N, C-alpha and C positions, 0 to 999 in steps of 0.2 A: 633544491629538493627534487625527488623523482616523481613526476606526475603520474607515471604509469603505476607505481606502487600505491599511490593514493587511490587511483581508480580501482585497482585490484581489491583494496580494503573495502571500498564502497560496494563493489560487486558482491563480495562475500556477505556483507551485512544485508544487502538487498535480498539475497537468496533466503536467508533465515526469516526475514520480515515477510517475504512472500509466502513462505510455508505457513507461518503463523496466521496470516490473513486468510488463507484457504481453510485452515482448520477452524478458525473462528467463524467463518461464514457457514461452514458445514454444521457447526453446533447450533446455529440459528434455526435450522430446520427441525431440530428435535428438542423443543422446550422440556426441560426436566427429564430428558432422555426418552420421551414418548415419541413414537413414530406416527401415530394416527392423525395428528394435526396437519402434517404435511400432506398425507394422502387425502384428507378431507378438505384441503385448501383453506385451512383456518390459521394461516400465518400472515404476518404483515406483508403487504405487497412489495415493500422494499427488500425483503429477504430474497425475493425472486429476481432481483436485478443483478445478482451475482457480483456485487461490488468487490467482495473479498476474494472470490474465486477468479474472476476475470480481470477486474481492474487492479486490485492490490496484489493479485497472485500471478496469473499467467502473463499479463502484460509487463510485469516487473522482471520475470525471468529473462526476457530478451536482453534488456540493457545490462542486467546483472552478469550474464555470461559474456557479453561483449566487453564489459569493464574488466572482468577477470582475465580475459585473453589479451588485454592490452600490454601487460608487462612481460609477455613471453619474449624470449630472446634478449639481445643486448640493446644498449641504449645508443649505440654509435652509428646508426644509419644502415643503409643498404645500397648495394650496387656502386659503392665508392662515393655516393652522395650523402655526406654526413647528416644524419638525423632526418633526412627527407621522408622516408617511409614512415617513421615513427610520428612525425608531425601530422602527416595525413591521417594516420590511424587515430590520433588524439582528436583531431578536428571531426572525423567521422563519428566519434563516440558521442558527440553533441546530439546528433540525430537520435541515437539510441536513448540518450538521457531525456530528450523531449517526449519520446514514447513513454518512458517511465513516468514523467511528469503528468502526462495525460491519464495513464492508468491509475496512479496514486490519487490524482485529483478527482477522478470519477469515484474512487473508493471513499474519499473524504466527503464528497457532496452527498452521495447516497446514504452514508452512515449518519450524517447530520440530519438529513430529511427523515430517516427512520427514527432517530431520536426525537425529533420535533413532533412527528405525528403520533408516536406511541404504537403499541401493539394492537393487533386485532384480537379481541377476546369476548368471551361470553359475559354479559353484564347481568345485573340483578333482575332485569326484565326478561331474561331468557333469550336475548338477541345477541348475535355476533356483530359487534360494532367496533369502530375505532373510537373508543370511549374518550380518549384525550386529544383527539384531532383538533378540536375547537379551542384548546387551551394555549396553542402556539408555544408549546414546550414548557409552559409554566408548571405542568404536573411534575416535572423533574425536581422542583423545589418543594413539592407538597407530597411527601412520602405517605401521609395518612390517606391520600386519595387513591393510592394504588390498590386498595382492597376492593375497589369497584369492579375490578377484573376478577371474576370468579374462576374461570377456566380459560386456559391452562393455569394451574396453580403456580404462583410466583412468576408469571410470564413477564410482568413489567420489569422485575429485577433481572430476569434472563435477557430481555431485549436491551435494556439500558446498559447492562454490563458488557454484552457482546458488541453492540453498536459503538459503545464508547471505546472499546479496544480497537475495533476497526478504524475508528476516527483517528486514534492515536498512532496506530501502525501506518495508516495511509499518510498521515502528516509527516512522520519520520521519513518514509520513502520519498515523499515530495521534496523534503529538504535535502536529502542525500542526492537525489537526481539533479536538483538545482546546483548543489555544490559541484557535481561532475560537469555541468555545463561550464561553470567558471574554470574548473580544473582542465577541461578539454580545450578551452580557449587559450589558457596559459601554456598548456602542453603543446598546442599547435604553434605557438609563437616561439617557445624555448626548445621544443623537443622534449623527450622523456626526462632528460636530466639537464638542468640549465648550465651548470658550471663545467669547466673542462675537467676538473678533478673528479666530479661525479661521473662524467662520461667515461673516464679512464677506469674507474672502479667497476662500472657496469660491464 
């Protein structure tokens, strides 16, 4: 197999996942499309950690573009030293993958904490509180309790949906970067294309 092509596919997938993470994180700032809650600082504190923008977004672009550039050129080496340059490139991609693992891991952790704590909302007593913070995430299984949040309307559904999406996207990014670590090690050992026939085709 050609490990460079595998890395390129992972890179393309990571770009789209990063874009989705950024968009999802931005939506968290506007419950039901309203802008006033962000300006009044009535959003969950975990929204301000930029997990989807920084962790699952910007930090993922770096490894994504590195992986996409790995398959440029031929598979047959450089300077007369067969596969030498390509192997070094594959091994160096492991560092980029580690950065991606860190970014996606941050996204997953913050999203999970945001889900566990629940949203900041106006309760029946007229106070802005983390109404579900003491439930240790049990509120997720008790949909009838979500009505305790009066404002923003449907904020629990909004936060649960978007943090869940961030959790899923970050998890997929984490797995893809982990796969690239393995792919990078194998590519470093074999070069871009392991067999003589594949090297000739490239």
